[in-house]
Steps between C-alpha positions, in 0.01 A plus 500: 500500500493250786628621834699284741438460871846630591435818303169551681663457840785736409253767392291442812806558719582821314141614540517410868788745539288771337165446667553284807302186572170683542533658158595180322193366325459245226346762272783745557753226434326398179504862385871529578566186295274630222295182501140418576410395854381165367852424377638576844251273671607221266832490686383609846149402603490763776702773661602257775650264242691796359623594848620143550709533185633837614589358843699227332680756282593707807703202627667431167848617602486402869711212636664426166824416677600391847549794739863588567457470876631273773255324728139408444365807675700734278396309186134525597536872568665550160210335316246700701681820405489399132124447526449840664700679232315320222165610645623857544610514137138536388231732630262301721713190441427361845126558456510308172680208661298491823216251495627308199592136535669446167635154424759611247870448451605847612291503815587142590871569447481788748309286749762228466779753548338621823436153637840352414695704758248407768542132419878550508457649846321187618135599458239231445268535199225679694732753663683559171181558302314703763816695575557585132138606456511710817804684369325553166201648682737732688660612173163568338369701793822694535519589130134606491562737792831618355350564158203681651704779652344825383556874557212490750685239705815711492298794628390286796864413560595867503219576746627234736858618469395857583288385791163538329164346582638156578759638739231673707355162583809373681296406805271276295761348267838534672672217312377609159588866538828412667595302189373755246841546336506125431134455403544708184862408431531467121815287504303206366802286422602501867143455622445207266824335610401548865167321461643228277782430745247469783288254300796286399632498857159378615504223240849400609380471859202290391720270292731450798204423726358246254832321450 
């Protein structure tokens, strides 16, 4: 029975949740689909081509409607939050998306949705495009760090909170140890909003300066 590309991508995303990106191989995917590897390569010439298709699928539900927000800065922030949540919905979602430059309807729709508010705010094409990409890079990096939180990292947090090894180095790293309760703060929603707000404020200042 012939297998469709969409079915392959759906299975690949399910397998991603089980194994993570490092465990996702073409052979393992073929086995999960109960097909021969040659049949899989007929649709996807390499793992990178498969990842491109998965990256597109990750954005399938993002920016389907205009954000219910007033002002271009709020609209941009709303789209960015949608992207973050879409990447968090799958294990290693940000790692799958990072490094792909997919020219597909889903990805281009998201890019358009991020650039449109910047244009509405008065940005020229360069500032709008570079600004949107910079925010995307921020989202990817943030989600990779957020998703990578492990029990070992939480142990480090507990050490710092109790005044462990890091705290004994106050003289060498006074700013770091003085901020230890914030360094390992796991309120990622608030931390993400903080960084995103700072980036958008910087873009607003640049747009004003270029006007």
